[in-house]
C-alpha positions as CSV (number, residue, x, y, z in Angstrom):
1,M,0.0,0.0,0.0
2,K,1.5,3.3,-1.2
3,S,-1.3,5.7,-0.6
4,I,-4.5,6.1,1.4
5,L,-7.2,8.7,1.9
6,I,-8.8,8.7,5.3
7,T,-11.8,11.0,6.0
8,G,-12.7,12.6,9.3
9,C,-9.2,12.9,10.8
10,N,-9.4,15.8,13.2
11,R,-10.0,13.4,16.1
12,G,-10.9,9.9,17.2
13,L,-10.3,6.9,14.9
14,G,-9.4,9.0,11.9
15,L,-6.7,10.8,13.8
16,G,-5.6,7.5,15.3
17,L,-5.3,5.9,11.9
18,V,-3.1,8.7,10.7
19,K,-0.9,8.5,13.8
20,H,-0.3,4.8,13.4
21,L,0.4,5.0,9.7
22,A,2.8,7.9,10.2
23,G,4.7,5.9,12.7
24,M,5.2,2.8,10.6
25,S,8.8,1.6,10.0
26,R,8.0,1.6,6.2
27,P,5.9,4.7,5.7
28,L,3.4,5.1,2.9
29,D,4.3,7.5,0.1
30,N,1.1,9.5,0.7
31,I,-1.4,9.8,3.6
32,F,-4.3,12.1,2.7
33,A,-6.4,13.2,5.7
34,T,-9.6,15.2,5.5
35,C,-11.0,17.4,8.2
36,R,-13.7,20.1,8.2
37,D,-11.7,22.8,10.0
38,A,-7.9,22.5,9.9
39,S,-7.5,25.4,12.4
40,K,-9.1,23.1,15.0
41,A,-7.2,20.0,14.0
42,T,-4.2,20.8,16.2
43,E,-2.9,17.2,16.5
44,L,-3.4,16.4,12.8
45,R,-1.5,19.6,11.8
46,A,1.3,18.7,14.2
47,L,1.6,15.3,12.6
48,A,1.7,16.8,9.1
49,D,4.4,19.3,10.2
50,K,6.6,16.3,11.1
51,S,5.8,14.0,8.2
52,S,6.0,15.3,4.6
53,N,3.8,12.4,3.4
54,I,0.7,13.6,5.3
55,H,-1.5,15.9,3.3
56,I,-4.4,17.6,5.0
57,I,-7.5,18.3,2.9
58,E,-9.9,20.8,4.5
59,I,-13.4,19.9,3.3
60,D,-17.0,19.5,4.6
61,L,-18.0,16.1,3.1
62,A,-21.7,17.0,3.3
63,Y,-21.0,19.2,0.2
64,T,-20.6,16.5,-2.4
65,D,-20.2,18.9,-5.2
66,S,-16.8,20.0,-3.8
67,Y,-15.1,16.6,-4.1
68,K,-13.1,17.7,-7.1
69,K,-10.8,19.4,-4.5
70,I,-9.9,16.0,-3.1
71,V,-9.4,14.4,-6.5
72,D,-7.1,17.2,-7.6
73,T,-5.0,17.2,-4.4
74,I,-4.5,13.4,-4.7
75,N,-3.7,13.6,-8.4
76,D,-1.1,16.2,-7.8
77,Q,0.7,14.0,-5.3
78,V,0.5,10.5,-6.7
79,R,1.7,11.4,-10.1
80,G,-0.1,8.8,-12.1
81,N,0.1,6.0,-9.5
82,G,-3.5,6.2,-8.4
83,L,-4.9,5.7,-4.9
84,N,-4.6,2.4,-3.2
85,V,-7.1,2.8,-0.3
86,L,-10.1,5.0,0.3
87,F,-11.1,4.7,4.0
88,N,-14.5,6.3,4.5
89,N,-14.2,6.9,8.2
90,A,-16.1,10.2,8.8
91,G,-19.4,9.8,10.5
92,I,-21.9,11.5,12.8
93,S,-24.4,10.2,15.4
94,S,-27.1,11.9,17.3
95,K,-27.8,10.8,20.9
96,F,-29.8,7.7,21.6
97,T,-33.5,8.4,20.7
98,R,-36.7,6.4,20.8
99,L,-39.2,6.7,18.0
100,G,-41.2,9.4,19.7
101,L,-38.3,11.8,19.9
102,V,-36.5,11.3,16.5
103,K,-36.4,14.3,14.3
104,K,-36.4,14.5,10.5
105,Q,-33.2,16.7,10.4
106,Q,-31.3,14.0,12.5
107,M,-32.3,11.4,9.9
108,T,-31.3,13.6,7.0
109,D,-28.0,14.7,8.4
110,A,-27.0,11.2,9.3
111,F,-27.8,9.8,5.8
112,I,-25.9,12.7,4.1
113,V,-22.7,12.2,6.1
114,N,-22.8,8.4,6.8
115,T,-24.2,7.1,3.6
116,V,-24.4,9.6,0.7
117,A,-20.9,11.1,1.3
118,P,-19.1,7.7,1.2
119,I,-20.9,6.6,-1.9
120,M,-20.3,9.9,-3.8
121,L,-16.7,10.1,-2.7
122,T,-16.1,6.5,-3.9
123,K,-17.6,7.5,-7.2
124,A,-15.4,10.6,-7.5
125,L,-12.2,8.7,-6.7
126,L,-13.0,5.6,-8.8
127,P,-10.6,6.6,-11.6
128,L,-7.7,6.9,-9.1
129,L,-8.6,3.5,-7.5
130,K,-8.8,1.9,-10.9
131,T,-5.4,3.3,-11.8
132,A,-3.8,1.9,-8.6
133,A,-5.4,-1.5,-9.3
134,K,-3.9,-1.6,-12.8
135,K,-0.5,-0.5,-11.6
136,A,-0.5,-3.5,-9.3
137,E,-1.1,-6.1,-12.0
138,D,1.5,-8.3,-10.5
139,T,-0.8,-8.7,-7.5
140,A,-3.7,-10.8,-8.9
141,E,-5.6,-11.2,-5.7
142,L,-7.7,-8.3,-4.2
143,S,-6.0,-6.6,-1.3
144,V,-5.2,-3.1,0.1
145,R,-1.9,-3.3,-1.7
146,K,-3.8,-3.3,-4.9
147,A,-6.9,-1.1,-4.4
148,A,-9.6,-1.0,-1.8
149,V,-12.6,0.9,-0.4
150,I,-13.1,0.5,3.3
151,N,-16.3,1.9,4.8
152,M,-16.3,2.4,8.6
153,T,-19.6,1.1,9.8
154,S,-20.9,-0.1,13.1
155,V,-22.5,-3.1,14.7
156,L,-25.4,-0.8,15.3
157,G,-26.0,-1.0,11.6
158,S,-26.6,-4.8,11.9
159,I,-30.3,-5.6,11.6
160,A,-29.7,-9.1,13.0
161,E,-27.9,-7.8,16.0
162,N,-30.4,-5.0,16.9
163,N,-31.8,-6.1,20.3
164,D,-32.2,-2.6,21.8
165,G,-34.0,-0.5,19.3
166,G,-33.6,3.3,19.1
167,F,-30.7,5.1,17.4
168,Y,-32.8,5.6,14.3
169,P,-30.5,8.1,12.4
170,Y,-27.3,6.1,13.1
171,R,-28.6,2.6,12.7
172,C,-30.5,3.3,9.5
173,S,-27.6,5.3,7.9
174,K,-25.1,2.6,8.8
175,A,-27.3,-0.2,7.6
176,A,-27.7,1.7,4.3
177,L,-23.9,2.0,4.1
178,N,-23.6,-1.7,4.6
179,A,-25.9,-2.2,1.7
180,A,-23.9,0.2,-0.4
181,T,-20.7,-1.7,0.5
182,K,-22.2,-4.9,-0.8
183,S,-23.2,-3.3,-4.1
184,M,-19.8,-1.6,-4.5
185,S,-18.1,-5.0,-4.0
186,I,-20.0,-6.5,-6.9
187,D,-19.7,-3.4,-9.1
188,L,-15.9,-3.0,-8.6
189,R,-14.7,-6.6,-8.4
190,A,-13.9,-6.7,-12.1
191,D,-11.8,-3.6,-11.7
192,G,-9.6,-5.3,-9.1
193,I,-11.0,-3.2,-6.2
194,L,-11.7,-4.8,-2.8
195,V,-14.6,-3.4,-0.8
196,A,-15.5,-4.1,2.8
197,C,-17.3,-2.5,5.7
198,L,-15.6,-2.4,9.1
199,H,-17.0,-2.1,12.7
200,P,-14.2,-0.6,14.8
201,G,-15.6,-1.8,18.2
202,W,-17.1,0.3,20.9
203,V,-14.3,2.9,21.2
204,R,-13.8,5.8,23.6
205,T,-14.2,8.7,21.2
206,D,-16.5,11.7,21.0
207,L,-18.9,9.5,19.1
208,G,-18.5,6.3,21.2
209,G,-18.5,8.1,24.6
210,N,-16.5,7.7,27.8
211,N,-18.1,4.4,28.8
212,A,-16.7,2.5,25.8
213,P,-14.4,-0.4,26.8
214,M,-11.8,0.1,24.0
215,D,-9.3,2.9,23.5
216,V,-8.4,4.3,20.0
217,D,-4.9,2.8,19.8
218,S,-6.2,-0.7,20.5
219,S,-8.9,-0.4,17.9
220,V,-6.6,1.1,15.3
221,S,-3.9,-1.5,15.8
222,H,-6.5,-4.3,15.2
223,I,-8.0,-2.4,12.2
224,L,-4.6,-2.1,10.4
225,D,-3.8,-5.7,11.1
226,T,-7.2,-6.7,9.6
227,L,-6.7,-4.4,6.6
228,N,-3.4,-6.0,5.7
229,S,-5.0,-9.5,6.0
230,L,-7.9,-8.8,3.7
231,T,-8.1,-11.0,0.6
232,E,-10.5,-11.7,-2.2
233,K,-12.7,-13.7,0.1
234,H,-13.4,-10.6,2.2
235,T,-14.7,-8.4,-0.5
236,G,-18.4,-7.5,0.2
237,C,-18.1,-8.6,3.9
238,F,-19.2,-6.9,7.1
239,L,-16.1,-7.3,9.4
240,Q,-15.3,-6.5,13.0
241,Y,-12.0,-4.7,13.8
242,D,-10.3,-8.1,14.5
243,G,-11.5,-9.7,11.2
244,K,-14.5,-11.5,12.6
245,I,-17.5,-11.6,10.2
246,L,-20.6,-9.9,11.5
247,P,-24.2,-10.7,10.6
248,W,-26.0,-8.2,8.4
């Protein structure tokens, strides 16, 4: 894997992924990291100041018409080599709500960020992903070393595992992202692009809350190990951070 784009890197799992990748003994050529407001992404900017391979892209992913900025930034850096991995990490969640309290705007906002944005960004970056897959023709089997789209989902998006109800905006938008992941895996297989959705565990982040049992570093370490182990048999799968297959 020579290049990766990770969305939502100002804090939490996105920032954790950038930190771990920046600290690898064999660093990637390019790590592209998006955030909505670079002036508030203090830790991310500090990492970029130390590592010339980290490129910050300031963008609000809700505005899908602005994705050309991302495409152009990546094109300028990879110089014809394409993009190996798109990691759709950015996501939002409203607080737990029962049916009587859920609001239309909560539903709309969640679908725009958690479902629509990953689909439209994948569409925008498809030429770069296809280029990376072609450049890795010596790697016949699907993998992150060739080309991959990883969608950060949640076990809360599992219909089979829903035993508590509530969380309408988050559950529904993540279940829809899971469905999109399956379709992408079918549509992009012939192009040599692996597609999977990944549950990071219940992690102590702004989204996961302080009661979560897992810290960011533990989750990210498992996630990166799992990414590197993905093969053709994993495309179209709903995976946990440690590689366990989850029920839809």
